C-alpha positions in Angstrom: -10.3 23.3 6.1 -11.7 21.9 2.9 -10.6 18.4 1.7 -10.3 16.8 -1.7 -10.4 13.0 -2.0 -8.2 12.1 -4.9 -9.2 8.7 -6.4 -7.5 7.2 -9.5 -9.6 4.6 -11.2 -8.9 1.9 -13.8 -11.6 -0.6 -14.8 -13.2 -0.8 -11.3 -16.7 0.6 -11.4 -18.0 -1.8 -8.6 -15.2 -0.7 -6.2 -15.7 3.0 -6.7 -19.4 2.6 -5.8 -18.6 1.0 -2.5 -16.1 3.8 -1.7 -18.6 6.5 -2.6 -21.2 4.9 -0.4 -18.8 5.1 2.5 -18.1 8.8 1.8 -21.8 9.5 2.0 -21.8 8.3 5.6 -18.9 10.4 6.8 -19.6 12.3 10.0 -17.8 15.3 8.5 -18.9 16.4 5.0 -16.5 19.3 4.3 -15.0 17.7 1.2 -15.2 17.1 -2.5 -14.5 13.9 -4.5 -12.2 13.9 -7.5 -12.3 10.7 -9.6 -9.8 10.4 -12.4 -10.4 7.6 -14.9 -7.0 6.5 -16.1 -7.9 5.4 -19.7 -10.3 2.6 -18.5 -12.1 0.3 -20.9 -14.9 0.0 -18.4 -15.8 3.5 -17.5 -17.4 4.7 -14.2 -18.9 7.9 -15.4 -22.5 6.6 -15.0 -21.8 5.7 -11.4 -20.3 9.1 -10.7 -23.4 10.7 -12.1 -25.5 8.8 -9.6 -23.8 10.6 -6.8 -23.7 14.1 -8.3 -26.7 15.2 -6.2 -25.3 13.7 -3.0 -21.6 14.5 -3.1 -19.5 17.4 -4.4 -17.9 15.3 -7.1 -15.7 15.9 -10.1 -15.1 13.1 -12.7 -12.4 13.2 -15.3 -11.4 10.8 -18.1 -7.8 10.8 -19.4 -5.4 8.6 -21.3 -3.7 5.9 -19.4 -0.5 7.0 -17.6 -0.4 5.0 -14.4 -1.6 5.9 -10.9 1.1 8.4 -9.9 0.6 10.9 -12.8 -3.2 10.3 -12.6 -3.2 11.5 -9.0 -1.2 14.5 -10.1 -3.8 15.2 -12.7 -6.5 15.2 -10.0 -4.6 17.3 -7.5 -4.1 20.0 -10.1 -7.8 20.2 -10.6 -8.9 19.8 -7.0 -10.3 22.7 -4.9 -9.2 21.5 -1.5 -6.7 22.9 1.0 -5.7 19.3 1.7 -5.7 16.3 -0.6 -6.5 12.8 0.6 -5.3 10.1 -1.7 -7.1 6.7 -1.7 -7.0 3.5 -3.7 -10.4 2.8 -5.3 -10.6 -0.6 -3.5 -10.9 1.1 -0.1 -13.9 1.6 2.2 -13.9 4.3 4.9 -15.3 4.0 8.4 -17.7 6.8 9.1 -15.3 8.7 11.5 -12.4 8.7 9.0 -12.4 12.3 7.9 -13.3 13.7 11.3 -10.5 11.8 12.9 -8.0 12.9 10.3 -9.1 16.5 10.5 -8.6 16.7 14.3 -5.1 15.1 14.1 -4.0 17.3 11.1 -4.9 20.5 12.9 -3.7 19.5 16.4 -0.4 18.1 15.2 0.0 20.5 12.3 0.8 17.7 9.9 1.8 18.5 6.3 1.5 14.9 5.3 0.0 11.9 7.0 -0.6 8.2 6.5 -3.1 5.8 8.0 -3.2 2.0 8.3 -5.4 -0.5 6.5 -7.7 -3.1 8.1 -9.9 -6.0 7.2 -13.6 -5.4 6.9 -15.9 -8.0 8.4 -17.4 -8.6 5.0 -14.0 -9.7 3.5 -13.4 -13.3 2.6 -11.2 -15.5 4.8 -8.4 -15.3 2.1 -8.6 -11.5 2.1 -8.5 -11.4 5.9 -5.4 -13.7 5.9 -3.7 -11.5 3.3 -4.6 -8.5 5.5 -2.9 -10.2 8.4 0.3 -11.0 6.4 0.5 -7.5 5.0 0.5 -5.9 8.4 2.1 -8.4 10.6 5.4 -7.8 12.5 6.6 -11.2 11.3 6.3 -10.4 7.6 6.6 -6.6 7.1 8.1 -5.4 10.4 4.8 -3.7 11.1 5.6 -0.8 8.9 2.1 -0.4 7.4 0.5 2.0 9.9 1.5 1.0 13.4 3.1 3.1 16.0 5.5 0.3 17.0 7.1 -0.6 13.7 10.6 -1.3 12.4 12.2 1.6 10.4 10.8 5.1 9.5 7.1 5.3 8.7 6.4 6.5 5.2 2.7 7.2 4.2 1.5 5.1 1.3 -1.0 6.1 -1.4 -3.8 3.7 -0.4 -4.4 6.0 2.5 -2.3 9.2 2.4 -3.0 12.9 2.9 -0.9 15.9 1.8 -1.5 19.7 2.0 -1.8 21.7 -1.1 1.4 23.5 -0.2 3.3 20.1 -0.2 1.9 19.3 -3.6 2.8 22.7 -5.1 6.3 22.8 -3.6 7.3 19.2 -4.4 5.5 18.8 -7.7 3.7 15.6 -6.8 4.6 12.2 -8.0 7.8 11.9 -9.9 7.3 8.4 -11.1 3.9 6.9 -12.0 4.3 3.3 -10.7 6.7 0.9 -9.0 7.1 2.6 -5.6 5.8 6.0 -6.7 4.2 6.7 -3.3 7.3 5.7 -1.3 9.5 7.9 -3.5 7.2 10.9 -2.9 6.9 10.3 0.8 10.7 10.3 1.2 11.1 13.4 -0.9 8.4 15.2 1.1 10.0 14.4 4.4 13.5 15.3 3.1 12.0 18.7 2.1 11.3 19.5 5.7 7.6 18.9 5.9 6.1 17.4 9.0 4.8 13.9 8.6 2.9 11.6 10.9 0.9 8.5 11.3 -2.8 8.8 12.2 -3.5 5.3 13.5 -7.2 5.8 13.9 -7.6 7.1 10.3 -7.7 3.6 9.0 -9.3 2.3 5.8 -10.8 -1.1 5.0 -8.5 -2.0 2.1 -9.7 -4.8 -0.1 -7.1 -7.5 -0.8 -6.5 -9.8 -3.7 -9.1 -12.6 -3.8 -6.8 -15.5 -4.6 -3.2 -16.6 -4.0 -2.0 -16.1 -7.6 -3.0 -12.4 -7.7 -1.5 -11.9 -4.3 1.8 -13.4 -5.5 1.9 -11.2 -8.5 1.2 -8.1 -6.4 4.0 -8.8 -3.9 6.4 -9.7 -6.7 5.8 -6.2 -8.1 6.3 -4.7 -4.6 9.7 -6.4 -4.3 10.7 -4.9 -7.6 9.4 -1.5 -6.5 11.6 -1.4 -3.4 14.7 -1.6 -5.6 13.2 1.0 -8.0 12.9 3.5 -5.1 16.5 2.9 -4.1 17.5 4.1 -7.5 16.5 7.6 -6.3 17.4 7.1 -2.6 20.2 4.5 -2.2 20.5 5.1 1.5 16.8 4.1 2.1 17.7 0.4 1.2 18.1 -1.1 4.6 19.0 -4.6 5.8 15.3 -5.3 6.7 14.4 -5.0 3.1 16.6 -8.0 2.4 14.7 -10.1 4.9 12.3 -11.8 2.3 15.2 -12.6 0.1 17.2 -14.0 3.0 14.1 -16.0 4.1 13.7 -17.4 0.6 17.4 -18.2 0.2 17.5 -20.0 3.6 14.4 -22.1 2.7 15.9 -23.2 -0.6 19.3 -23.8 1.0 17.8 -25.9 3.8 16.1 -28.2 1.3 19.3 -28.7 -0.7 21.2 -29.3 2.5 18.9 -32.1 3.4 20.4 -34.2 0.6 24.0 -33.5 1.7 24.2 -32.9 5.4 20.7 -34.0 6.8 21.5 -33.4 10.5 22.5 -29.7 10.2 19.7 -29.2 7.7 17.1 -30.3 10.3 18.1 -27.4 12.5 17.3 -25.0 9.7 14.0 -26.7 8.9 13.1 -26.6 12.6 13.8 -22.9 12.7 11.4 -22.3 9.8 8.9 -24.5 11.6 9.1 -22.4 14.7 8.7 -19.2 12.6 5.6 -20.7 10.9 4.2 -21.6 14.3 4.7 -18.1 15.6 2.8 -16.7 12.5 -0.1 -19.1 13.1 -0.3 -18.3 16.9 -0.1 -14.5 16.2 -2.8 -14.7 13.5 -5.0 -16.8 15.7 -4.6 -14.3 18.5 -5.5 -11.4 16.2 -8.2 -12.9 14.1 -9.8 -15.3 16.6 -10.3 -17.7 13.6 -8.7 -21.1 13.1 -9.4 -21.0 9.4 -7.9 -17.5 8.8 -4.9 -18.4 11.0 -4.1 -21.4 8.8 -4.6 -19.4 5.6 -2.3 -16.7 7.2 0.6 -19.3 7.1 0.1 -19.7 3.3 -0.3 -15.9 2.6 2.8 -15.1 4.7 4.9 -17.6 2.9 3.6 -16.4 -0.5 4.3 -12.8 0.6 7.9 -13.4 1.6 8.6 -15.6 -1.4 7.1 -13.3 -4.0 8.6 -10.2 -2.6 12.0 -11.9 -2.3 11.9 -13.0 -6.0 10.8 -9.6 -7.2 13.5 -8.0 -5.1 16.1 -10.3 -6.5 14.9 -9.8 -10.1 15.2 -6.0 -9.9 18.3 -6.0 -7.7 20.1 -8.2 -10.3 18.9 -6.1 -13.2 19.5 -2.6 -11.7 22.4 -3.1 -9.2 24.4 -5.9 -10.9 23.7 -5.6 -14.6 23.2 -1.8 -14.3 20.2 -1.8 -16.7 17.8 1.1 -16.8 14.1 0.4 -16.2 12.5 1.4 -19.4 9.1 -0.1 -18.7 7.9 1.0 -15.3 9.8 4.2 -14.8 8.2 7.3 -16.4 10.0 10.6 -15.8 7.6 13.5 -15.6 
């Protein structure tokens, strides 16, 4: 089977170089690389040229449309039997494609997803963000673990689909704000076989500071509501957890000024929760510094996601306003 790596790109020439370097080291080389520059101001064509004699590589430049439709553009021009969609800020372990290939064939998967992990070279903040983005205490463990809460849906930072899936479903229907989740649900509802390949992980770079991480998770919270616009039944009680967490924190602070004794029980509950995060992160990372940073990133994640979720829920579910900015019908 021949594979096509589909990589949308926007103003990130340094990142694509690291990704291409990791593709050079794959133990299985039966693939091409399709890079689609989505209207970037800082192009990566020169970098792509540097690898033209080392990799089977196609480079395209198009006007900016967002990552969803940019991936569609690449898949329409790809030669592979199977498309592997990656974010440009990923680095692959050498065994990635060989591992994915074996699982796809043995399990006959039409679509798969893999987890993301922290590379040893990542900064302490990036490693703390990686923890909070994959922890059972913050996400329910839904990002690429066998034991997770809810149905596993492959995400586009590390996602593979067969050519048949793309041709029969038409690819991404929206270009941002939960575009990968919407497509994953639609693929599975179409009867295609989906699965998690836990060992087909990628080293996924994280935001390098707290502000950027906050903005990213605020957007993720909005995206969850955007997806529920297409699939209302997919909005589960677990998706309200960050909003409940945030509301409870605010309520406990206000309650301190009115009924201080009952409020202390709520504050203590949040203290225990924070302690559990610290202990779990320390166990996983074996780093006192990263475990302390994990407390900050976990609180940022839940707060930002909760605010974004509330913003979009109020606009779309209460005020019944259409999203004219982030939703692009194909």
